[in-house]
C-alpha positions as CSV (number, residue, x, y, z in Angstrom):
1,M,9.3,-7.0,5.2
2,P,11.0,-3.3,5.0
3,A,13.5,-2.6,2.6
4,Q,17.5,-4.2,4.5
5,S,20.2,-1.9,4.2
6,P,22.1,-1.9,2.1
7,S,19.5,-0.1,-0.9
8,T,18.4,4.1,-1.3
9,T,15.0,2.6,-0.6
10,L,16.1,3.8,2.8
11,Y,16.8,8.0,2.7
12,T,14.2,8.9,3.9
13,L,12.7,12.3,4.4
14,G,10.3,12.4,7.3
15,R,7.2,14.4,7.0
16,G,3.9,13.1,9.6
17,I,1.3,13.9,11.3
18,L,1.2,13.7,15.5
19,K,-1.5,13.5,17.1
20,I,-1.8,13.7,21.3
21,G,-4.1,11.4,24.6
22,E,-4.2,13.3,27.4
23,W,-4.0,10.3,30.6
24,S,-6.9,10.9,32.5
25,G,-5.0,10.1,36.0
26,D,-4.0,6.6,35.7
27,T,-6.4,5.9,32.3
28,P,-4.1,6.5,29.2
29,P,-6.1,7.5,26.6
30,T,-7.3,5.1,23.8
31,Y,-6.8,5.4,20.3
32,P,-8.0,7.1,18.0
33,G,-11.0,8.2,19.9
34,D,-8.9,9.9,23.0
35,Y,-6.5,11.4,20.7
36,A,-6.0,14.7,19.2
37,D,-4.7,15.7,15.8
38,V,-2.6,18.9,16.4
39,G,-2.0,20.6,13.8
40,N,1.4,21.4,11.1
41,C,4.4,19.9,13.2
42,P,7.7,21.3,11.6
43,K,10.3,19.0,14.0
44,F,9.7,15.6,15.8
45,D,13.2,14.9,17.4
46,V,13.4,11.5,20.0
47,E,16.7,10.9,21.3
48,V,16.9,7.2,23.4
49,T,19.0,7.8,26.7
50,E,21.2,5.7,28.8
51,E,23.2,5.7,31.9
52,T,26.2,4.0,32.5
53,L,27.8,3.0,35.3
54,D,32.3,1.8,34.7
55,H,34.0,-1.1,36.6
56,Y,37.6,-0.6,36.5
57,S,40.6,-3.4,36.9
58,S,42.8,-1.8,39.2
59,R,45.7,-5.7,38.9
60,S,48.1,-3.6,36.9
61,G,49.7,0.1,37.7
62,T,47.8,1.3,34.6
63,R,43.3,1.4,35.9
64,V,42.5,-0.3,32.3
65,K,38.3,-0.2,32.1
66,D,36.9,-4.1,32.3
67,K,32.9,-3.7,32.7
68,T,30.5,-0.7,30.9
69,V,26.8,-1.6,32.6
70,I,23.2,-0.1,31.6
71,I,22.1,1.0,34.3
72,E,19.2,3.8,33.6
73,T,17.4,4.0,30.2
74,G,15.0,6.4,28.2
75,Y,13.4,8.8,25.8
76,T,12.9,12.4,25.1
77,V,11.3,13.4,22.2
78,T,11.8,17.5,21.1
79,F,8.9,18.4,18.5
80,D,7.4,21.9,17.2
81,L,3.7,23.3,16.8
82,D,2.8,26.4,14.0
83,E,-0.8,25.8,14.8
84,V,-1.1,28.4,17.3
85,S,-4.6,26.5,18.5
86,V,-6.4,27.3,22.1
87,K,-5.6,23.7,22.8
88,N,-2.1,23.7,22.0
89,L,-1.4,26.6,23.5
90,Q,-3.6,25.3,27.3
91,M,-0.7,22.6,27.0
92,F,2.4,24.7,26.3
93,L,1.6,26.9,28.9
94,K,0.2,23.6,31.3
95,A,-2.6,25.8,31.9
96,T,-6.8,25.5,32.7
97,L,-9.7,26.7,30.2
98,Q,-12.2,28.4,32.2
99,G,-14.7,29.6,29.9
100,T,-13.9,29.1,25.9
101,N,-11.6,31.7,25.6
102,V,-9.5,32.3,28.6
103,L,-6.5,29.7,29.9
104,L,-5.0,30.7,33.4
105,A,-1.1,29.5,33.0
106,N,0.2,27.6,34.9
107,T,-2.4,25.1,36.7
108,V,-1.8,22.1,35.2
109,L,1.8,21.0,36.5
110,T,0.6,16.9,36.2
111,K,-0.7,16.0,32.9
112,E,0.6,13.5,31.0
113,Y,0.2,12.5,26.9
114,A,0.8,9.6,24.9
115,L,2.0,10.9,21.5
116,R,0.9,8.7,17.7
117,F,3.8,10.4,15.2
118,E,2.8,9.2,12.0
119,S,4.9,9.2,9.2
120,D,4.2,9.7,5.5
121,N,8.1,10.8,4.0
122,P,7.7,11.7,0.8
123,A,11.3,9.2,0.0
124,G,12.2,6.6,3.1
125,P,10.5,4.0,4.8
126,N,7.1,4.9,6.6
127,E,5.9,3.8,10.3
128,V,3.6,5.0,13.0
129,W,5.9,6.3,16.8
130,E,3.8,5.5,19.4
131,F,5.1,7.1,23.0
132,W,2.8,5.4,25.8
133,R,2.9,7.8,28.1
134,V,5.1,11.3,28.2
135,K,5.9,14.4,30.4
136,L,5.6,17.3,27.9
137,S,6.9,21.1,29.1
138,P,7.5,24.5,27.3
139,N,11.3,24.2,25.2
140,G,11.9,27.3,25.4
141,A,10.4,31.0,24.6
142,F,7.3,31.7,22.8
143,S,7.9,35.2,21.0
144,L,4.7,37.5,21.0
145,I,6.5,39.8,18.8
146,S,8.8,38.3,15.8
147,D,9.6,38.5,12.1
148,E,9.3,34.3,11.7
149,W,6.5,32.4,11.7
150,S,5.0,32.2,15.6
151,T,6.0,28.0,16.5
152,L,5.3,26.7,20.1
153,S,8.2,24.5,21.1
154,F,8.1,21.3,23.4
155,T,10.4,19.0,25.1
156,G,9.1,15.5,27.4
157,E,10.5,13.1,29.5
158,G,9.5,9.6,28.3
159,L,7.9,7.8,31.3
160,A,7.5,4.3,31.2
161,D,4.1,2.8,30.6
162,A,5.4,-1.0,32.3
163,A,1.0,-1.3,33.3
164,N,-0.2,-1.4,29.9
165,H,2.4,-2.2,28.1
166,S,4.7,-4.8,30.5
167,T,7.0,-5.8,27.1
168,S,7.4,-2.4,25.8
169,P,6.9,0.4,28.5
170,Y,8.6,3.2,27.2
171,F,7.2,3.4,22.8
172,N,7.2,0.9,20.1
173,V,7.9,2.0,16.5
174,T,5.3,0.0,13.4
175,F,6.8,0.1,10.5
176,A,4.5,0.1,7.1
177,T,3.5,0.2,3.7
178,T,2.3,3.4,2.8
179,T,0.1,4.5,-0.9
180,T,0.0,8.2,-1.1
181,T,-1.8,10.1,-3.5
182,T,-3.4,13.2,-3.5
183,T,-6.7,13.0,-2.2
184,T,-6.2,9.1,-0.4
185,T,-3.0,7.7,2.1
186,T,-3.7,3.9,2.3
187,T,-1.6,2.2,5.8
188,T,-0.9,-1.5,5.2
189,T,1.1,-2.7,8.9
190,T,4.3,-5.3,8.0
């Protein structure tokens, strides 16, 4: 059972590993075989989104809000990758790989991915975040000349995968207890 508030053990300094798997048409990737470690990911954010519809009563001189319902829900992710590998650049450019060293940009526009983030926090609880189906897009420019380290910035719109995850069509978060040493990591799911 994860710790409960109030507890200083819940103060979190986020770190972890991002793995990405490609969907093949309507077939989701299977873990672990279809997922690849995409290298150093210095930033990963998730935002749960919703759209609401308000109702107002007109029974008196001043209109008052008397009900709000959620009519749409979803999520977005944003992340940066430091490692400009062929595979990461291919994903960023929405490209086809021709041979082993040529990327044909903007030729793969409908690709969907599954993301798995495994936290390995030096402080705070650890989780495994599994995003079932995500449409990725570049999130800004990739600097070819800069005095800073190059990064590939992505944004992703979460899509429902009710066919394969009917009880949780967007994503799951599994809490884990992790012990880290300089050579091994042991994870126990709770």
